Each structure stands twice: as structure tokens, then as C-alpha cells.
N, C-alpha and C positions, 0 to 999 in steps of 0.2 A: 324417192326426192328427198324426203326427212333426214334422210343419213348422207345423201348428198349435201345438203343444207349444213348439218353439223361440221364438215369437213371443211366444206368452205370459210364458217365462221371460224374456226380452230386456225386457218390456216391467214386469213387475213388478219386476225389479233395478232399472230406471229409475227407477221411481216409489218405492225405499225406498233409494237410493242414498246419501240423506242421514241418513238415520233413526237413532236411537238408541234403546236399548232398556233399558228399568228395571222391575226386579222391585217390583211395589207391594203384594204381600204373598205368602206362603207359611206354612200350615197343615198339622199334622197330619203322618200318612207317607202317602205314595204320589203324590206328584205333583200337588198341590192347591196351584195357583197363580194368580197374577195377575200380567199383564207391560203396560206399556203402548209402545206402536211409534210412536213419532214426530220427526219432525223438529222439532228447537229454534225455539222463536218460532212455529212456523206448525199449524194443525191439520189441512192438506191431507194425504190417506190416514192422516191421526194415525188408529189402534185402539189399543184393548185385548183382551188375548186371556184370557180366564177359566176355569179349569180347574177343573171340581168332579168331587166323586163320580160325580155323575149325568151330568153331562154339560159339552160347550164350548163355550160363546160367545165370539162375535167380535163387538165394536160399535165404531162409530165410523163414520168418513168414509169408511168403504167397504160400507157398507150390512149390516145383522145378518147373521149367518151363525150357523147352531146345529146342532152335532153330536151324535148319538145314542150317541156311547162318551163314557166319562167318563176319570176319574183312573188307572184301569188301563192307559190308552194313554196318555193324557199328550200333554207336548210332543214326545216322539221321534215319533210318528203324524201331527201334523201335518209335521213333517220329512221322513218319508219320501217316496220320489224316483217312489212313483206316483200322483201327484195326480190325473190322468185317471179313474182307475176306483176304485183303493181309498179314497183320503180323499174324491173327491165321492159314492162308495157311502156314508158314512157322516152325509152329511149329512139333516139332517129333511126330510122329504118338500116340506114347503110352501118352502125353501129352491132345492130342485131346478128352478130356472128353465129354462124349453127355449125353440127358437127351429126354426124352419123348415132343416131340412137340404136347402137348394136344389138342391144337386147330386145326391142321390140322388133327389128329388123329379122333376125336371126330366129323369134318367135312366128313370125310370119310366115317366112320360107320352110320352117319345118310345119306348120301347118299345112302347109298347101301341098306337099309331098306326104307326109302321112295319111291328108283323105284320099290322096292318089293311089298309094299303094294300098290302103286298106279298102276302097272300090274294087281295086281293079285286078289286084295281083296275091291277094289273100289264099284264094283258093290252091293256086299254082304254089305257093310258098309252102303250105299245110303238107301239098303232096310231096314235097319234098323233105318233108319232116323239118322245116324250120321252124323253129319256135315264135308264134307271135307275141311280141312283150303286150301287155295291158295295155300301156299309153297308145296301141298304133289303131288307133278304133276311126269309124267316119267321123265320128261330130268330135274329133280331137280338137281340146285347146289348149295347147302346149304352152310353158313357159321356154323361158330361152335355154334354161340347162337340158330340154329335151333335144335340143339342135343339137349338142355333143352325144343325147345317144341316139339319136336318128342317124348320127355319122356313122358310128362307130356298127352299127345295125346296118345300115347300108354295105358296109365296107366288108363285114362277115359273110353276107348274101352274095355279094359279088364275086368274092374269092370260093365260095364254096360251091361255083356254078362250074358248068363244062363251059368250056368257051363258046361251043356251038349254040347252046339254050337258047329258046329263044328271049328270055329275060336278059341274059347275059349284058348284053347291049343298052340296055336300059338303065340299069343297076351302076355300070360302070362309067354311061353319061350324069349319073344322078350322085356319083360319089365325086366326079371331076366338079359337078356344078355346085354342090356342098362347100367343096375346098374352094372354090371361089368366092362362096358368098361370106366363108368364115376370114376370108384375107381381105374384104371389103374395109376399108378405113373411112373411105371421103361417100358422101351420099349419091355423087355420080356414078361411082366405083358398084353402088350397090344395086344399080338397075341394070347393067352391065353384064348379066348374066348368060351362060350358054342357053340354047334351047334344051327344054326338057318333054320329049313327046308324052302329048298328053296331058302333061301339066301347064294350067294357065296361072300364072300369078297375079293378073290381072291387076297392073301396079296404078291403074287409076281409080280402083276404088280401094285398094291396100291403105293401111293406117299409114299417117306421117313417120317417118322414119328419120326427121330430124328433132332435134332439142339443142336448146343454148350451149354455145361452146363453153367448155369447163374454165377456160382460162379466162373469160368474160365476166363468169361469176364470181368469181374468185375477184376479178377488180371491183366490180360492184359491191361485193361485200367491205373490199378495204373502201372503197368511198362513203357505204353504210356505218363503218365502223367510225371512220373519222369523223363522218358529220354527228353519229353519237357522240363523239368527245367534245366536238365541238360547241355542242346545245349544251353538254353538261358544264362547260368552262362559263358559258353566257348565264349560266342560273346563277353559277358562283358569285359572276361579276353583279350579277340584278338582285343577289340578297342583301 
């Protein structure tokens, strides 16, 4: 997550490096205000931050974002340091775009398959003189990289077997399932895997395979960078 955050911050700063910030309106007390954030002569990544008593809205060339906090939080909230959790948590539900967390998903699929092979087929594989990798154990807790290693292992075992062998069908089906899992790009595709005899993926108790969409996090960091710049300008004017 830290590396992702560094990348998002870098992209946000690059996108806004030539932006200027102009206050369009301010009324009442408590930080109700409107700011335009744009590069002179361009609408690319231009947006407006509107802070009202009941909520905060960002509209423009970064797609709309609305927050369920208002002027009592204000610009200091948008300029805060915890974008990934706190600022994101205050988004309206309709703005919380999500995507498949592929690493977590592939880890889970690999774990279920590895444990099934270790519990059920290890003896038969040893009888076929198949080398059993150290990571293929009953208590396996693989990382996402082990999915690729498992995929290669399953492919080798399947190709080494005679078509009539008792395990040929299972390893053939396992190979196809892993191809489907590897090709999943959206959350709904992740759960639409073909059946694999003996393996219960138990999706109800599986970890959450969703994460905030990458493009959303970049946009949030752009708003955060803009808010920090606005706060700096406010401090200069107040000095």
C-alpha cells in the first residue's frame, strides 16, 4: 500500500504541477468556499472544489467526487495526510469505485488448490516420481507469486500424465480453472470459476477481493495535493 501511495502522490503532483488556484467565492463563517484549480489556458485536469455546510463536492475534468462531510471539516480535511483510509472513508458510497485485488485473489485460489493437492494427491504424485515443491504443503500460506509457480507445476504434471490416468482429468480441469482465475479482471469474474472436483473455494468466508479503484485513488490524491497548495496560499495571505 505504501508503494502504491507513493506512486499516486507522484502522479497527482505531476498532473497538477502547472495548476493555479483561485478562490471564486467565500460566504458565511466556518470555511464555506469555492476554489477553481486549473492550468492557465487549459481544461486538462481542471476542477472546482465546493465546500458547503452539508457536504463537499469536486467537479471537473477528474470526474465528480462528493464527500459526506461539510464545512466543519473543510479544506484542512481535504489537505490531510491519510488519503488512503480517512479521506477515502468520507466519500459518498456511490463514489467509492472498486476493482479486483488480484494479488489477494490469486493468493486465495492458490492456497485452496495447494492444500487440496497436498492432502489428497501427494502420495500418487510421488509414485509417479513427480518432484513435490517445498511450498506445496497442507498448511500452505502462499503469496500471489506462488500462483504462477503452482500454475506451472499443474501444467507440468498434467502434460506428464497418460490421458487415461486417474488424475489426468483433475489436473486438466485445474489447469483450465487457473487460466480462468488468472484472466479475471473484474470482481464479478473472480467468482465465476469452473468447478474443480474436491476443492471448495467457500467464497462466503473468503477474504475481501476488492480494493479502491486505482484511478479513484489518483483523483483523491490530486484533490489532496490541490488542498495542500490552497492551504499554503491561505497561510501566506494570513501572514
